[in-house]
C-alpha positions in Angstrom: -172.0 -0.2 -228.0 -174.4 -3.1 -228.6 -174.5 -4.9 -231.9 -171.5 -3.1 -233.3 -167.8 -3.3 -233.5 -167.4 -0.3 -231.3 -166.1 -0.4 -227.8 -166.8 2.6 -225.6 -164.2 3.3 -222.9 -164.3 6.1 -220.4 -162.4 7.0 -217.4 -163.0 9.9 -215.0 -160.4 11.6 -213.0 -160.0 15.1 -211.6 -156.9 15.6 -213.7 -157.8 15.2 -217.4 -154.2 14.3 -218.4 -154.2 11.3 -216.1 -157.6 10.2 -217.5 -156.3 10.6 -221.1 -153.1 8.7 -220.3 -155.1 5.9 -218.6 -157.5 5.5 -221.5 -154.5 5.6 -224.0 -152.7 2.9 -222.1 -155.8 0.7 -222.1 -156.2 1.2 -225.9 -152.6 0.4 -226.5 -152.8 -2.8 -224.3 -156.0 -3.7 -226.2 -154.3 -3.3 -229.6 -151.3 -5.4 -228.4 -153.6 -8.1 -227.0 -155.7 -8.1 -230.2 -152.5 -8.5 -232.2 -151.5 -11.5 -230.1 -154.9 -13.1 -230.3 -155.4 -12.6 -234.0 -151.9 -13.0 -235.3 -150.7 -16.3 -236.7 -148.0 -17.5 -234.3 -146.7 -19.9 -237.0 -143.9 -17.7 -238.1 -141.9 -18.1 -234.9 -142.3 -21.9 -235.0 -141.5 -22.0 -238.7 -138.6 -19.7 -238.2 -137.2 -22.1 -235.6 -137.8 -25.1 -237.9 -136.1 -23.2 -240.8 -133.1 -22.5 -238.7 -132.9 -26.2 -237.6 -133.1 -27.4 -241.2 -130.6 -24.8 -242.3 -128.2 -26.1 -239.7 -128.9 -29.7 -240.8 -128.4 -28.8 -244.4 -125.0 -27.1 -243.7 -124.0 -30.0 -241.5 -124.9 -32.7 -244.1 -123.2 -30.6 -246.9 -120.1 -30.3 -244.7 -120.1 -34.1 -244.0 -120.4 -34.9 -247.7 -117.6 -32.5 -248.7 -115.3 -34.0 -246.0 -116.2 -37.5 -247.2 -115.3 -36.6 -250.7 -112.0 -35.0 -249.7 -111.0 -37.9 -247.4 -111.9 -40.6 -250.0 -110.8 -38.6 -253.0 -114.2 -38.8 -254.7 -114.6 -36.1 -257.3 -117.0 -37.7 -259.8 -118.3 -41.1 -258.7 -119.6 -42.0 -262.2 -116.4 -41.1 -263.9 -114.3 -42.8 -261.3 -116.3 -46.1 -261.6 -116.1 -45.9 -265.3 -112.3 -45.4 -265.2 -111.9 -48.3 -262.8 -114.0 -50.6 -265.0 -112.2 -49.5 -268.1 -108.8 -50.3 -266.4 -110.2 -53.7 -265.3 -111.4 -54.6 -268.8 -108.0 -53.5 -270.3 -106.1 -55.6 -267.8 -108.4 -58.5 -268.3 -107.9 -58.4 -272.0 -104.2 -58.2 -271.6 -104.3 -61.2 -269.2 -106.3 -63.2 -271.7 -103.8 -62.3 -274.5 -100.9 -63.3 -272.2 -102.6 -66.7 -271.5 -102.9 -67.3 -275.2 -99.3 -66.4 -275.7 -98.4 -68.9 -272.9 -100.4 -71.6 -274.6 -98.6 -70.9 -277.9 -95.2 -70.9 -276.1 -96.0 -74.2 -274.5 -96.9 -75.7 -277.9 -93.7 -74.3 -279.3 -91.8 -75.7 -276.4 -93.3 -79.2 -277.0 -92.3 -79.1 -280.6 -88.8 -77.7 -280.1 -87.3 -77.0 -276.7 -84.8 -74.1 -276.8 -83.4 -71.8 -274.2 -85.2 -68.9 -275.9 -88.6 -70.7 -275.8 -88.1 -71.6 -272.2 -87.1 -68.0 -271.3 -90.1 -66.7 -273.3 -92.4 -69.0 -271.4 -90.9 -68.0 -268.0 -91.3 -64.3 -268.9 -94.9 -64.9 -270.0 -95.7 -66.8 -266.8 -94.3 -63.9 -264.7 -96.3 -61.4 -266.8 -99.4 -63.5 -266.3 -98.8 -63.7 -262.5 -98.4 -59.9 -262.4 -101.5 -59.3 -264.4 -103.5 -61.7 -262.2 -102.3 -59.9 -259.2 -103.2 -56.5 -260.8 -106.7 -57.9 -261.7 -107.2 -58.9 -258.0 -106.1 -55.5 -256.9 -108.5 -53.8 -259.3 -111.3 -56.1 -258.2 -110.7 -55.0 -254.6 -110.6 -51.3 -255.6 -113.9 -51.7 -257.4 -115.5 -53.4 -254.4 -114.1 -50.8 -252.1 -115.2 -48.0 -254.4 -118.7 -49.5 -254.5 -118.9 -49.3 -250.7 -117.6 -45.7 -250.7 -120.1 -44.8 -253.5 -123.0 -46.3 -251.5 -122.0 -44.2 -248.5 -121.6 -41.2 -250.7 -125.0 -41.7 -252.3 -126.5 -41.9 -248.7 -124.9 -38.6 -247.8 -126.1 -37.1 -251.1 -129.7 -38.2 -250.4 -129.4 -36.7 -246.9 -128.3 -33.4 -248.4 -131.1 -33.5 -250.9 -133.7 -34.3 -248.2 -132.4 -31.5 -245.9 -132.4 -29.1 -248.8 -136.0 -30.0 -249.7 -137.1 -29.6 -246.0 -135.2 -26.2 -245.8 -136.9 -24.9 -249.0 -140.3 -26.2 -247.8 -140.0 -24.4 -244.4 -138.6 -21.3 -246.2 -141.8 -21.1 -248.4 -144.0 -21.8 -245.4 -142.3 -19.1 -243.3 -142.8 -16.6 -246.2 -146.5 -17.6 -246.4 -146.9 -17.1 -242.6 -145.2 -13.7 -242.7 -147.5 -12.6 -245.5 -150.5 -13.9 -243.5 -149.3 -12.0 -240.4 -148.8 -8.8 -242.4 -152.4 -9.2 -243.7 -153.6 -9.7 -240.1 -151.7 -6.6 -239.0 -153.3 -4.6 -241.7 -156.7 -5.8 -240.4 -155.7 -4.7 -236.9 -154.7 -1.3 -238.3 -158.4 -0.8 -238.8 -158.8 -0.3 -235.1 -159.3 3.3 -234.6 -159.8 5.5 -231.5 -162.7 8.0 -231.7 
């Protein structure tokens, strides 16, 4: 019908049941095609993107957890703080030992005794052990810094994947709402 939203369809056949079936099939095909044309195909695309980001998120979380287990990282901030505290304590102990060595050497110059010589040897051995321990702690701190950098990279990747996942989840929901609204519009098609 001209200048309206009405479509007139007719079909003549000697058997009225065949005619009715033919018209009903045509109307059903029209509805389906109308749905395809006017629906928002974003939800299938967004659904696929969501699934991809969900997979990336799970994978990055799994990599981060495996990294933490393999490298025994439980709380990077606390671990760094503990290492630095140990280093400072050992450094202070080494400085005190060096001062004791200086005093022992002065004492040895004033009066050389077997006890003073033994004390000096003991303090030198202690200083050497502390220096070695400080070197080991410095290596541990450098090594931990490298591990922490890698951990922070993994952490950022998890955060990025989580953000993308949440964004696509919201967009998919919006697309589904839009499609539902389109379907309700299509429900206004009626057969007279």
